N, C-alpha and C positions, 0 to 999 in steps of 0.2 A: 368730752375732751380726751377720749381714750386714745386718739391717734398721736398722743404726745411722744410715745416711744419711737415713732418713725420720723420725727422732725429732723430734717437734714440741715446742716450748717450752710447758710446761703453763701454764694460766691461774693467775694469782696470786690468793690470797684476801686479804681485808682484814686478817686477823689476822697475816699474815706480815710480818716486818720485814726490810728489806734490810740487808746488811752492807757497810761501806766500810772498806777498809784503805789507809792513806796513809803511804808512806815507812816502813814497819815495819822496825825494826832490833833484832836481838838479838845481843849480843856477850857471850861468857863470858870474864871476866878470869882470867888465870893468875898466881898469886902464888907467890913463892919467897923463900927466904932467911930469916934470923932475924927481920928486920923485916916479913916477909910483904908485900914490895912487889910491885906489879903489874909483871910483866916482859913480858907479851904478852897478846893477846886473840884468841879464836877468833871469826871473823866468820861465825857460823852463818847469820844472815839479815842482808842488807845493803841496805835501801832497797826493800822490796817494796811495790807498790801494786796494788790491784785493787778492783773492786766486785762484789757478788753480789746480784742482784735476786731478788725473791720468786718462788718457783716455778722457779728456774734452778739448773742444775748447772754448776759450774766445776771442770773437771779440772785437777789440779796434778801435773805429771809431771817426772821427772828422775832422774838416777842416785842411787844410795844415797849419803847424806852431803851432798846438795845443799841441805838445809835445809827440805824439804817438811814433815816432821813438826813441826819447830820452829815453822813458821808456824801450823800447826794448834793447837799447844799455847799459843802466844801468844794466838790468838783466843779459845781456851777459858779463858784466864787461868790455866792450869796453871803457866806460867812468866811472870815479869815482863818485859815488853818493855823494851829499853834506850831506845828512842825511837820516834817515829812516833805514829800515831793509829789506833785501832780504834773505829769507830762502829757501834752496833747500833740501827738506826732513827735517832732524833734524839738518842740518848744516847752520850756519849763514855765508853767503859768501859776505856780504856787503862790507867789507873793507879788504878782503884778499889780500896779495901781490901776485906777479906773480907766485912765486913758490908754495905757498899754494893753489892758485886757480887752478893750473894745473890739479890735479886729478878730479876736478868737471867739467872741460870742456868736459869730455866725456859724461856727462849727459845733457849738454847745447849745442845745435847746432842752426844754423841759416840758413834761406833761404832768400836771399835778392832780391830786386826788379829787378835789371838788371843782368841776369845770365851771360851775356857776360863779364861784367867787374868784376864779382866775381870769374872768372875762370882764371887760369894761361894759357895764350895763347901758351906758349912754352912747355907745358906738354901734353902728350897724355891723352886721356880720362881715360884710365885704371889707369894711374899713379895718376891722380887727385883724383879718388875715393879711391885708395889705400893709399894716403898720410896720412890721419888721423890715419889709422891703423899702418903705419910705425912709425909715431911720438910717438905713445903710446906703441910701442913694441909688437903689436899684429900680428898674422899671416895675411899675405896679399897675399896669393897664387892666381894664376890666376883663378882657379875654383871658389873661393869665390867671387872675384870681378865680374866674369861673372854672378854669381847668383844674385848679386845686380843689375846688368844691366838688367837682365831679369825681375826682380821684378818691376822695374820702367818703363818697356815697351821699353827698348833699346835692340838691338841685341848684343850678345857677340863679334861679329867681329868688332863692333864699338869701342871697347876698344883701338884700335890702331889709331883711328882718333884724329885729333886736334879739339879744340872747334869751330874754324871757319867753320868746315865741318858739323856742326849740325845746325838745324833750331832753332828758339827761344824757341819753346816748348820742343824740345829735350835737349837744354842746361839746361832748368829748371829741366827736369827729371834727368839730370846728376848732378845738384846741390843737388837734393833730394837724389840721391844715395849716394853722398858724406856725406850728413848729417846723413843718416841711418847707415853708416859704423860702427860707434862706439855704435850703439844701444842706443841712448839717451833717456832720460825720458821726456825732454822738448825741443821743437823746436820753436824758435821765427821766425815767417813768416812775414817779413816786406815788405808789398806790393808785395807779392810773385807772383801774377798773373796779376798785373795791366799793365805790359808791353806786355802782350800776347793778341792774337786775342780771341774773345769771345768763339769760338768753342774750342780753345786750353785751355782757362781758365777752361772750364767745365771738360775737360779731366784731367787736373792737380788737380783740386779740388776733383774730384772723386777718383783719385789716393791717395791723402792725406787722404781722408776719409777711404779708404780701409786699408791703412797702420795703421791708428789709431785703427781701429777695431781689426786688427791682433796683434798689439804690445802694445796697451795701451798708446801710446804717447800722451802727453799733448801739445796742440798748443796755443801759444799766437798769434792770427791772426790779424795783424795790416793792416788796409785797409781803403779806403774811399768809396768804392763801396758797398752800402748797400745790393744790390741783392746778391753779392758774400758772404758777411758776413752772411746774412740770411741763405744761403744754407749750410754753413759749421759750424756755431757756435751753441753752446748749450746755452751760456750766452753772453750778449753784454754789453760792457761798453762804454759810450759816454763821450769823453773828450772835454773840452773847455778851452782854455787859461791856460793849465798846470794842470787842475784839472778834476777829474771825476765828472760829474754832474748827471749821472744816470747809474745804473747797474741793470740788471734784466735778467731773463730767456728770451730767444728769443721770444717766443710767447707773453709773457706778455708785452715786450717792444714794439713790433710791433702793438699789439692790443690796448694797453692802456698806451701810453707814459705819464710820469708824469712831464716832464720838457719841457718848451716851446722850448728850443733849439733842443731837440730830435724830437719834433713834426715838427719843421721847416725842419730838415734833412729828415725826412720821407716824408714830403709833396713835397720835391724837387725831389724825385725819379720819373722819367717819367712813365706814364701809357701807355702801347701800344695800348689801345683801345680809339679812339678819342671820342667815345660817353660817356665815363665815366668822370664825373666831381666831384670835391671835394673841400671842404673849404681849403684854404691855409693859413698857418701862414707865413706872410711876415716879414723878418728881413732885416733892412736896415743898411747902414754904413759898415765900415770895422772892422775887428778884432782889438781890442786895442793892443797897444804895450806891450809885456811881460816885457819891461823895467819899465813900470809904470802901473801895472794892476789897473782897476777901484776899488774904495772903494765899500764895500758892496758886492752884487752879481756881479761877473765879467761879467755876461751877461746883466746887467741892461742897458748898453748904447745902446743895439740893441733890447732888448726885447719889444714887443708891449704891454705886460701885466705888465710891471714894475710899481711899486708905490713907495712911499717915503721910506718905510722900506727897499726896495731892494737896494736903493742908499746909505744907511748908515750902514746896518747890513748884514754881510755875512751869508747866510742860512746854517744851519747845514746839513751835509750829513748824512742821517739817513734812517732806514728801515721804509718806509711808509706802505708797504704791505709785507706779508711774502715773503722773498727773493727778494724784489723789493726796491732798494735804490735810493734816489734822494736828490738833494740839491736845494730846491726851497721853498720860503715862501708861495706860493700858496697852497702847500700841508698841511699847518698848519690849 
C-alpha cells in the first residue's frame, strides 16, 4: 500500500451530500439503587467536531475504547446523541424520530467489521442486496441486482447463494453491494477490513476507492490500522478518550504530527526493514476510565512530555497550521 501518498481526492458528484458534525457528545448514564438514581456517566464521546466533504475519506483512528465506533453509530442514528449537531447536507438529523429519519437513511449506509454477522443467513445473496431497494419502494429487478454484483467483483450466478457459501472477502463485497444499492452520499466504514486477510484488505480498499471516484461517495473510515488508513484517507482525525486530539491532511499528519499521542501511534507502526531505526515516543499505563476522565489534558496521565499546565488546564482544540488542528499545550 505504498502508493498511499499519491492518492488524489476524487471529484464530487452533485448527488453527494456533505456531512457536518459539531460538538457531538454521547454520555451513557449509570443508574443504581432502589430509586434508580444516576450516579455517574460514561463519557464515550465528548465534543467531537469535523466535516466530511463529498468524495472525501476521513480516517478516524485511536485505541480501542476511545469512542470511534460510538461516533459512527451516532451519525447513523443507531444511538441517540446526548448533545451536539449532525447535519447531512442542509438537514439537521441529530434528534429526528424514526419516521422523520427514514428518508435520510438512503443517504447514510454502513459497512461493519464482521460481514458474516451483518448478513441475514436465511436470505439468498440477491435478496440481501435487493432488500434496501424493496424497503424504499425502488425497482429491484434481477438485472439491476446482477449489475451491483458485477460492480463489486461478484458473479451474477452467486445471487442465489447463501452467505455461508462466500469467503470472508466475498461477504464484505456483498455488504458493499448492499450499501451501494440506494446510492448513498455517506458510508460509515466501521473497521470494514480488519477481519480480512492482508491481500483481501487491499482488494476491498481498492474497490472502495474506485467506487468513490465513480460516485463521489464520502467515507468515514473508522480503523486502528494506520497503514490502511494512510492508503484510503484524505484527512485523518485522531481520537483519545472521547475527544479528537488532532486532525489534518494525511501527508501533514504523517510527516509532522503535532500531538504526542499521534506521534506515539505512528511510532508503534512496525517497519518491515530491520536496518531502519527511529526515535520512539513511549507511553506507559492504561487508558483512563471514561467514567472519570483526567482533569486538564486527558492524555496527561500517559504523556512523557506533560507538565503542570497539562494537569490543570484542558488544551484548546485549534488550528495550529492551515488545515492542521490539534489540542496540545506544547503547540502554544
